C-alpha positions as CSV (number, residue, x, y, z in Angstrom):
1,X,0.0,0.0,0.0
2,X,1.4,3.4,-0.9
3,X,2.8,5.6,1.9
4,X,2.1,9.2,1.0
5,X,1.3,10.9,4.3
6,X,3.8,12.6,6.6
7,X,2.6,10.3,9.4
8,X,4.0,7.3,7.5
9,X,7.5,8.9,8.2
10,X,6.9,10.5,11.5
11,X,5.2,7.6,13.4
12,X,8.1,5.2,13.2
13,X,10.4,8.0,14.2
14,X,8.2,8.8,17.2
15,X,8.6,5.2,18.3
16,X,12.4,5.3,18.2
17,X,13.1,8.9,19.1
18,X,16.7,9.3,20.3
19,X,16.0,10.8,23.8
20,X,19.8,11.2,24.2
21,X,19.2,12.7,27.7
22,X,16.7,10.0,28.8
23,X,16.8,9.3,32.5
24,X,19.3,6.5,33.4
25,X,19.0,5.3,37.1
26,X,22.7,4.2,36.9
27,X,23.9,7.7,35.8
28,X,25.3,10.3,38.2
29,X,22.1,12.2,38.9
30,X,23.5,15.8,39.4
31,X,25.4,15.6,36.2
32,X,22.4,14.3,34.2
33,X,20.1,16.8,35.8
34,X,22.5,19.7,34.9
35,X,22.6,18.5,31.3
36,X,18.8,18.3,31.2
37,X,18.4,21.7,32.7
38,X,20.8,23.4,30.3
39,X,19.2,21.8,27.3
40,X,15.7,22.4,28.4
41,X,16.4,26.1,28.8
42,X,17.9,26.2,25.4
43,X,15.0,24.5,23.7
44,X,12.5,26.9,25.4
45,X,14.1,29.6,23.3
46,X,15.6,33.0,23.8
47,X,14.7,34.6,27.1
48,X,14.9,38.4,27.4
49,X,16.9,40.2,30.1
50,X,14.8,41.2,33.1
51,X,13.1,44.6,33.0
52,X,11.3,46.6,35.7
53,X,8.1,44.9,36.7
54,X,6.2,48.2,36.6
55,X,3.4,47.0,38.8
56,X,0.1,48.9,38.2
57,X,-2.7,48.2,40.8
58,X,-6.0,48.7,39.0
59,X,-8.3,47.9,42.0
60,X,-8.2,46.5,45.5
61,X,-11.5,45.4,47.1
62,X,-12.2,43.7,50.4
63,X,-15.1,41.2,49.9
64,X,-17.2,39.8,52.7
65,X,-17.8,36.0,53.2
66,X,-20.6,34.4,51.2
67,X,-22.0,30.9,51.4
68,X,-19.5,29.8,48.7
69,X,-16.4,31.8,49.5
70,X,-14.6,33.0,52.6
71,X,-13.9,36.7,53.2
72,X,-11.0,37.9,51.0
73,X,-9.4,40.8,49.2
74,X,-9.3,40.9,45.5
75,X,-6.5,42.8,43.8
76,X,-6.5,43.5,40.1
77,X,-3.2,44.6,38.6
78,X,-0.9,44.6,35.6
79,X,2.8,44.0,35.5
80,X,5.4,44.0,32.7
81,X,7.0,40.6,31.9
82,X,9.3,41.9,29.1
83,X,9.2,45.0,26.8
84,X,5.7,45.4,25.3
85,X,4.3,42.5,27.4
86,X,1.8,43.5,30.1
87,X,0.3,40.7,32.1
88,X,-3.2,41.1,33.6
89,X,-3.6,39.4,37.0
90,X,-6.0,39.0,39.9
91,X,-4.7,38.1,43.3
92,X,-7.2,36.7,45.8
93,X,-6.0,37.0,49.5
94,X,-8.0,35.1,52.2
95,X,-8.8,37.4,55.1
96,X,-8.3,34.8,57.8
97,X,-4.6,34.1,57.1
98,X,-1.8,36.6,57.3
99,X,0.7,34.9,54.9
100,X,-1.0,32.0,53.2
101,X,0.5,29.7,50.6
102,X,-0.3,31.0,47.1
103,X,-1.5,29.0,44.1
104,X,-0.6,30.3,40.6
105,X,-3.7,29.4,38.4
106,X,-3.3,28.9,34.7
107,X,-6.2,28.4,32.3
108,X,-5.6,26.4,29.2
109,X,-7.2,26.9,25.8
110,X,-10.3,28.9,26.8
111,X,-11.8,32.4,26.6
112,X,-9.5,33.5,29.4
113,X,-8.4,33.7,33.0
114,X,-11.9,34.8,34.1
115,X,-12.8,31.1,34.0
116,X,-10.4,30.7,37.0
117,X,-12.5,33.3,38.9
118,X,-15.8,31.6,38.0
119,X,-16.9,34.6,36.0
120,X,-18.5,33.6,32.7
121,X,-18.3,36.2,30.0
122,X,-18.9,34.4,26.8
123,X,-21.1,31.5,25.5
124,X,-19.7,28.2,26.7
125,X,-17.9,29.6,29.8
126,X,-20.4,28.1,32.2
127,X,-19.6,24.6,30.8
128,X,-15.9,25.3,31.1
129,X,-16.3,26.3,34.8
130,X,-18.4,23.2,35.5
131,X,-15.3,21.1,34.6
132,X,-13.7,22.2,37.9
133,X,-11.8,25.0,36.2
134,X,-12.5,27.8,38.6
135,X,-9.1,27.3,40.2
136,X,-8.8,30.6,41.9
137,X,-12.0,30.1,43.8
138,X,-11.0,26.6,44.7
139,X,-7.7,27.8,46.1
140,X,-9.4,30.4,48.1
141,X,-11.8,27.8,49.7
142,X,-8.7,25.7,50.6
143,X,-7.2,28.6,52.5
144,X,-4.7,29.6,49.8
145,X,-4.1,32.9,48.1
146,X,-4.7,32.6,44.4
147,X,-2.8,34.4,41.6
148,X,-4.9,34.2,38.5
149,X,-2.7,35.0,35.5
150,X,-3.8,35.6,31.9
151,X,-1.5,33.5,29.7
152,X,-0.2,34.7,26.4
153,X,-2.5,34.2,23.4
154,X,-5.5,33.5,25.6
155,X,-8.3,35.8,26.8
156,X,-7.2,39.4,27.0
157,X,-3.8,38.5,25.5
158,X,-5.0,36.8,22.4
159,X,-3.4,37.5,19.1
160,X,-4.5,40.8,17.6
161,X,-5.2,39.0,14.3
162,X,-8.8,37.8,13.8
163,X,-9.2,34.3,15.3
164,X,-9.6,31.4,13.0
165,X,-12.3,29.9,15.3
166,X,-13.2,27.3,12.6
167,X,-9.8,25.7,13.4
168,X,-10.2,26.1,17.1
169,X,-7.0,28.1,17.5
170,X,-8.3,30.7,19.9
171,X,-5.6,33.1,18.9
172,X,-2.6,30.9,19.8
173,X,-1.7,29.5,16.4
174,X,-0.2,32.4,14.5
175,X,1.6,33.9,17.5
176,X,3.1,30.4,18.4
177,X,4.5,30.1,14.9
178,X,5.9,33.6,14.9
179,X,7.7,32.9,18.2
180,X,9.5,30.0,16.4
181,X,10.6,32.4,13.7
182,X,12.2,34.5,16.4
183,X,14.1,31.7,18.1
184,X,11.5,31.5,20.8
185,X,8.6,29.2,21.7
186,X,5.2,30.1,23.1
187,X,5.8,27.7,25.9
188,X,9.0,29.5,26.8
189,X,7.2,32.9,26.7
190,X,4.5,31.6,29.0
191,X,7.1,30.2,31.4
192,X,8.8,33.6,31.4
193,X,5.5,35.2,32.5
194,X,5.2,32.7,35.4
195,X,8.8,33.4,36.6
196,X,8.2,37.1,36.4
197,X,5.0,36.7,38.3
198,X,7.0,35.0,41.0
199,X,9.4,37.9,41.0
200,X,6.5,40.2,41.5
201,X,5.0,38.1,44.3
202,X,8.2,38.1,46.2
203,X,9.0,41.7,45.6
204,X,5.6,43.3,46.2
205,X,3.4,40.9,48.1
206,X,5.9,39.1,50.3
207,X,4.2,40.4,53.5
208,X,0.8,39.1,52.3
209,X,1.7,35.7,51.0
210,X,4.3,33.1,52.0
211,X,7.1,33.2,49.3
212,X,8.3,29.8,50.5
213,X,5.0,28.2,49.7
214,X,4.3,29.0,46.0
215,X,2.4,26.3,44.1
216,X,1.1,26.2,40.5
217,X,-1.7,24.4,38.8
218,X,-3.6,24.3,35.4
219,X,-5.4,22.0,33.1
220,X,-4.5,21.2,29.5
221,X,-2.4,24.0,28.1
222,X,-2.3,25.4,31.6
223,X,-1.2,22.0,32.8
224,X,1.7,22.0,30.4
225,X,3.0,25.3,31.5
226,X,2.5,24.2,35.1
227,X,4.9,21.3,34.5
228,X,7.4,23.3,32.5
229,X,7.5,26.3,34.9
230,X,8.0,23.9,37.8
231,X,10.9,22.4,35.9
232,X,12.3,25.8,35.1
233,X,11.9,27.7,38.4
234,X,12.9,26.0,41.7
235,X,11.0,28.7,43.6
236,X,7.8,26.7,42.8
237,X,7.4,24.5,45.8
238,X,4.7,22.2,44.4
239,X,3.0,21.6,41.0
240,X,-0.4,20.2,40.1
241,X,-0.6,19.8,36.3
242,X,-3.9,18.3,34.9
243,X,-4.6,16.6,31.6
244,X,-1.2,17.5,30.2
245,X,1.4,14.9,31.4
246,X,1.8,12.1,28.9
247,X,4.3,10.6,26.5
248,X,4.7,12.7,23.4
249,X,4.2,9.6,21.3
250,X,0.7,9.1,22.7
251,X,-0.3,12.7,22.8
252,X,1.0,15.7,20.8
253,X,2.9,13.4,18.5
254,X,-0.2,11.6,17.2
255,X,-3.2,13.6,18.4
256,X,-4.0,17.0,16.8
257,X,-3.0,19.8,19.1
258,X,-2.4,23.5,18.8
259,X,1.1,24.8,17.9
260,X,1.7,26.3,21.3
261,X,2.3,22.7,22.7
262,X,5.3,22.0,20.5
263,X,9.0,22.6,21.4
264,X,11.4,22.1,18.5
265,X,13.8,19.1,18.8
266,X,12.3,18.1,22.1
267,X,12.3,14.3,21.5
268,X,15.9,14.4,20.3
269,X,16.8,15.0,23.9
270,X,14.0,13.8,26.2
271,X,10.4,13.0,26.7
272,X,7.9,14.5,29.1
273,X,8.9,12.2,32.0
274,X,12.6,13.2,31.9
275,X,11.7,16.8,32.9
276,X,10.5,15.5,36.3
277,X,14.2,15.3,37.1
278,X,14.2,19.1,37.3
279,X,11.2,19.0,39.7
280,X,12.0,16.1,42.1
281,X,11.8,15.9,45.0
282,X,9.2,18.7,45.2
283,X,5.6,17.5,45.4
284,X,4.1,16.8,42.0
285,X,0.4,15.8,41.6
286,X,-0.5,14.6,38.1
287,X,-4.2,14.7,37.3
288,X,-5.6,12.8,34.4
289,X,-9.0,11.9,32.9
290,X,-9.8,8.2,32.3
291,X,-11.3,9.0,28.9
292,X,-9.3,12.0,28.0
293,X,-8.9,11.8,24.2
294,X,-6.1,14.4,24.0
295,X,-3.8,12.8,26.6
296,X,-4.8,9.1,26.5
297,X,-4.4,7.1,29.7
298,X,-2.0,4.5,28.4
299,X,0.5,7.2,27.6
300,X,-0.2,8.9,30.9
301,X,0.6,5.7,32.8
302,X,3.7,5.0,30.8
303,X,5.0,8.5,31.5
304,X,4.1,8.3,35.2
305,X,6.0,5.1,35.6
306,X,9.2,6.8,34.4
307,X,8.5,9.8,36.6
308,X,8.1,7.5,39.6
309,X,11.5,6.0,38.9
310,X,13.1,9.5,39.0
311,X,11.4,10.3,42.3
312,X,12.6,7.0,43.7
313,X,16.2,7.8,43.0
314,X,15.7,11.1,44.9
315,X,14.3,9.1,47.9
316,X,10.9,10.8,47.5
317,X,8.5,8.2,45.9
318,X,5.7,9.5,48.1
319,X,6.0,13.1,46.7
320,X,4.6,12.2,43.3
321,X,1.1,11.0,42.7
322,X,-1.1,10.1,39.7
323,X,-4.8,10.8,40.2
324,X,-7.2,9.5,37.5
325,X,-10.7,11.1,37.3
326,X,-13.7,9.2,36.0
327,X,-14.2,11.4,32.9
328,X,-12.5,13.3,30.2
329,X,-10.3,16.3,29.6
330,X,-11.0,18.4,32.7
331,X,-9.8,19.0,36.3
332,X,-10.8,16.8,39.2
333,X,-10.9,19.0,42.3
334,X,-12.2,16.4,44.7
335,X,-9.2,14.2,44.0
336,X,-6.5,16.8,43.6
337,X,-6.8,19.2,46.6
338,X,-6.7,16.6,49.4
339,X,-3.6,15.0,47.8
340,X,-1.9,18.4,47.4
341,X,-2.5,19.1,51.1
342,X,-1.2,15.7,52.1
343,X,2.0,16.0,50.0
344,X,2.8,19.6,51.0
345,X,1.4,19.7,54.6
346,X,-0.1,23.2,53.7
């Protein structure tokens, strides 16, 4: 039978990708970890030099307790991540705790960060929120502060070009490809925003949150950046990625995804699991959906088995958990939050 499609070439290559920095339990861990970190940072693309954060507080409002939420203060602000890149954020601070842990909340492909705040704006938002995606409100109920950050190419930060909604790109497609032209990746640009947000938390809100207890969470595209940012920035003390952690072969290598999920040359050096070597032994809670079509469970389990091996070499097997929800591509709050509290003690 003729072989005409690109997949006829790519699929066998996916099966035998080099992964020249694949985790080896017999290797000297610090040396391997250093090589992975150096290569990972290179693959994320060119990172700009730090610029002033230029914090602009837009509003600060104390809010009384309601049947669904504790009393808290909501702060809306902007900060500058790099030249010409302003990041809209909302910080929710529980009134009952002076310096609570803080959860950085990252929405994936959606209409924007307002989903994390449980504030529907557009048709379909209610359905998205029903999938346990109101992360900011969940964090607040758990006694955490919540930093809700608008990711690049989503929501208010979508591409200025008209969206090709027929293709489901939601503004991320063109900007992700332009980033590649510039020696960057959209993943790297989003990780940059997270690291700069942590700079801002520690510089301007250190008396209102606990800088030693910064965690991060997100689903799908937000879950990917959760994982990558935790690998990149050791100040992140715990990570809870959802519906994002899977072998490349089972997920973005064979299932259609948006361009912002791809990092050039990734499989030449490692697969998803290997980056856990930059996170261990910090708590890592991996959430998955039993019937998630985008990150199929067999690939999730294969990936997790390799991550477990990494954590065992760091004498921290209890610090990584896989939670499987009875459903599809969504977050599973009832499983995730008790596990996070158990693994962190927060």
